[in-house]
C-alpha positions as CSV (number, residue, x, y, z in Angstrom):
1,M,-34.1,-52.9,1.7
2,T,-36.8,-55.3,0.5
3,K,-36.6,-55.5,-3.2
4,Q,-39.9,-55.0,-5.0
5,P,-41.2,-57.7,-7.0
6,L,-41.0,-57.8,-10.5
7,K,-44.1,-57.0,-12.7
8,A,-45.3,-58.7,-15.6
9,L,-47.9,-57.3,-18.1
10,A,-49.6,-59.4,-20.6
11,L,-51.3,-57.9,-23.5
12,V,-53.7,-60.2,-25.0
13,C,-54.5,-59.4,-28.7
14,S,-57.6,-61.6,-29.2
15,L,-60.1,-60.4,-31.6
16,K,-62.8,-61.4,-29.2
17,P,-63.8,-59.2,-26.5
18,S,-64.5,-60.1,-22.9
19,P,-65.9,-62.5,-21.7
20,A,-65.7,-64.5,-24.5
21,P,-63.3,-67.7,-24.3
22,S,-60.0,-66.7,-25.7
23,S,-57.1,-69.1,-26.4
24,S,-54.8,-66.1,-26.4
25,A,-56.2,-65.1,-23.0
26,L,-55.8,-68.7,-21.7
27,I,-52.1,-69.1,-22.7
28,A,-51.4,-65.7,-21.3
29,R,-52.9,-66.6,-18.0
30,Q,-50.8,-69.7,-18.0
31,L,-47.7,-67.8,-18.5
32,L,-48.5,-65.2,-15.9
33,D,-49.0,-68.2,-13.4
34,K,-45.5,-69.5,-14.5
35,L,-44.1,-66.1,-13.9
36,A,-45.9,-65.9,-10.5
37,E,-43.9,-69.1,-9.4
38,H,-40.8,-67.1,-9.7
39,G,-42.1,-64.1,-7.8
40,A,-43.3,-61.8,-10.7
41,T,-46.6,-60.3,-10.0
42,G,-48.9,-60.2,-13.0
43,E,-51.8,-58.4,-14.8
44,L,-53.8,-59.4,-18.1
45,V,-55.3,-56.5,-20.4
46,R,-57.4,-57.8,-23.2
47,V,-56.7,-55.0,-25.7
48,V,-59.8,-55.2,-27.6
49,D,-61.7,-54.3,-24.7
50,H,-60.3,-50.8,-24.9
51,D,-60.5,-48.2,-27.4
52,V,-56.8,-48.1,-28.9
53,K,-57.0,-45.4,-31.5
54,P,-54.8,-46.3,-34.8
55,G,-51.4,-44.1,-34.9
56,V,-48.0,-44.2,-33.9
57,D,-48.1,-41.4,-31.0
58,A,-48.1,-41.9,-27.5
59,D,-51.5,-40.3,-27.2
60,M,-53.8,-40.0,-30.0
61,G,-56.3,-37.8,-28.2
62,D,-60.3,-38.1,-28.2
63,G,-60.8,-40.9,-25.9
64,D,-57.6,-43.0,-26.8
65,A,-57.2,-45.9,-24.3
66,W,-53.5,-46.5,-25.1
67,P,-52.0,-44.0,-22.7
68,E,-53.2,-46.1,-19.7
69,I,-52.0,-49.4,-21.3
70,R,-48.8,-47.6,-21.9
71,R,-48.5,-46.4,-18.4
72,K,-48.9,-50.1,-17.4
73,I,-46.0,-51.0,-19.8
74,H,-43.6,-48.5,-18.3
75,A,-44.3,-50.1,-14.9
76,A,-43.7,-53.4,-15.8
77,D,-40.5,-55.3,-16.0
78,I,-41.8,-58.0,-18.4
79,L,-44.2,-57.5,-21.4
80,L,-46.0,-60.3,-22.8
81,I,-47.5,-60.0,-26.3
82,S,-50.2,-63.1,-26.8
83,T,-51.9,-63.1,-30.2
84,P,-53.9,-65.6,-32.2
85,T,-53.0,-66.5,-35.8
86,W,-55.2,-65.2,-38.6
87,V,-54.3,-66.0,-42.1
88,G,-50.9,-66.8,-41.1
89,H,-50.4,-63.6,-39.4
90,L,-50.5,-62.0,-36.2
91,S,-53.8,-60.3,-35.2
92,S,-54.7,-56.8,-36.4
93,V,-55.1,-56.0,-32.4
94,A,-51.4,-57.1,-32.2
95,Q,-50.3,-55.2,-35.2
96,R,-51.7,-52.1,-33.8
97,V,-50.1,-52.7,-30.3
98,L,-46.6,-52.8,-32.3
99,E,-47.5,-49.6,-34.1
100,R,-48.4,-47.9,-30.9
101,L,-45.0,-49.1,-29.3
102,D,-43.4,-47.1,-32.1
103,A,-43.7,-43.9,-30.1
104,E,-41.5,-45.3,-27.5
105,L,-38.4,-45.4,-29.9
106,S,-38.2,-41.5,-28.9
107,E,-38.6,-41.8,-25.3
108,T,-35.5,-41.9,-23.0
109,D,-34.8,-42.3,-19.5
110,D,-32.8,-39.9,-17.3
111,E,-29.6,-41.0,-18.6
112,G,-30.6,-41.0,-22.4
113,R,-31.2,-44.8,-22.8
114,P,-34.3,-45.8,-24.7
115,A,-37.1,-46.0,-22.1
116,M,-37.7,-49.7,-22.9
117,F,-34.0,-50.6,-22.2
118,G,-34.1,-53.0,-19.1
119,K,-37.6,-54.5,-19.9
120,I,-38.1,-58.0,-21.1
121,G,-40.2,-58.9,-24.1
122,V,-41.7,-62.4,-24.5
123,T,-44.4,-63.9,-26.8
124,A,-47.4,-66.4,-27.2
125,V,-48.8,-67.3,-30.2
126,V,-51.9,-69.6,-30.8
127,G,-53.9,-71.1,-33.4
128,N,-55.1,-73.8,-35.8
129,E,-53.2,-72.8,-38.8
130,D,-49.2,-72.4,-39.4
131,G,-47.6,-69.1,-38.9
132,A,-46.3,-69.4,-35.4
133,H,-42.8,-69.2,-36.4
134,K,-43.2,-66.0,-38.5
135,I,-45.3,-64.2,-36.0
136,T,-42.9,-64.9,-33.3
137,A,-40.1,-63.6,-35.3
138,D,-42.1,-60.4,-36.3
139,L,-42.8,-59.7,-32.7
140,F,-39.3,-60.3,-31.4
141,Q,-38.0,-57.8,-34.0
142,A,-40.4,-55.2,-33.2
143,L,-40.0,-55.6,-29.4
144,N,-36.1,-55.4,-29.9
145,D,-36.4,-52.5,-32.0
146,T,-38.3,-50.7,-29.4
147,G,-35.6,-51.5,-26.9
148,F,-37.0,-54.6,-25.2
149,T,-34.8,-57.7,-24.5
150,V,-35.8,-61.0,-25.5
151,P,-34.6,-63.9,-23.3
152,A,-33.5,-67.3,-24.5
153,Q,-36.5,-69.2,-25.7
154,G,-38.8,-66.3,-25.0
155,G,-41.4,-67.4,-27.4
156,T,-44.2,-70.3,-26.9
157,Y,-46.6,-71.4,-29.1
158,W,-49.3,-73.9,-30.0
159,N,-50.6,-74.8,-33.5
160,G,-53.6,-77.2,-34.2
161,E,-53.5,-79.8,-36.7
162,A,-53.3,-78.5,-40.2
163,M,-56.7,-78.1,-42.1
164,K,-58.7,-79.1,-39.0
165,G,-60.7,-76.9,-36.5
166,G,-60.1,-76.8,-32.7
167,D,-58.6,-74.2,-30.6
168,Y,-56.0,-74.3,-27.7
169,N,-58.8,-73.2,-25.3
170,D,-60.7,-76.4,-26.2
171,L,-57.7,-78.8,-25.0
172,E,-58.3,-80.8,-22.1
173,E,-54.7,-80.3,-20.9
174,T,-51.8,-78.3,-21.9
175,P,-49.5,-80.5,-24.1
176,E,-46.3,-81.4,-22.7
177,A,-44.0,-79.5,-25.0
178,V,-46.0,-76.3,-24.6
179,E,-45.9,-76.7,-20.7
180,S,-42.3,-77.2,-20.8
181,T,-41.8,-74.1,-23.1
182,N,-44.1,-72.0,-21.0
183,S,-41.9,-73.2,-17.9
184,T,-38.6,-72.1,-19.7
185,L,-39.9,-68.9,-20.9
186,A,-41.0,-67.7,-17.4
187,A,-37.9,-68.8,-15.8
188,D,-35.5,-67.2,-18.3
189,A,-37.6,-63.9,-18.4
190,V,-37.6,-63.6,-14.8
191,H,-33.9,-64.3,-14.7
192,L,-33.0,-61.8,-17.1
193,A,-35.2,-59.2,-15.8
194,N,-33.6,-59.5,-12.3
195,L,-29.9,-59.5,-14.1
196,L,-31.0,-56.0,-15.8
197,R,-32.6,-54.7,-12.8
198,E,-29.3,-54.9,-11.1
199,N,-27.2,-54.1,-14.0
200,Q,-28.9,-51.8,-16.5
201,Y,-27.4,-51.5,-20.1
202,P,-24.8,-48.5,-20.3
203,A,-25.9,-45.2,-21.3
204,S,-24.4,-44.2,-24.6
């Protein structure tokens, strides 16, 4: 039987609606390309383009766009959250994504495991101010709490020079350190996703 390719979903948490250039979208696309090199198909969703309601339920009703995004998350093996840095923190859009993921804590599979068990969570952070390590830590904690597994070196980031302007989107080429980290993230995410597909966590 032919094994289905892994699926990756990138949730871009830029504050800029499409088609505005976005550094968060750029690094997400780069990571999806890296994941594709390892056989994972990818899709990018810019969350701000959709009417995701505030709340912590799976469906907040009245035109809430989250249920469709949630369906894509459930169908994916790898979830990437990509966010800019604003005043040293993740974007408000990324925070809303984490809040909406809270509903998954009460969802289980047929054997009683949390529904997100077996899925991989990875992150990307960009910005021209400090905060990437703290944002990555916050994202990792939220993803892990929800049931995602974070691979070794599962976060990548770029910070511009302190007290100066400029965006990741403006760079003429990807810095070598970021390129290397992106490659490691993709390879480790696919490796771990394949392992968990073959040998899921035990049901408690």
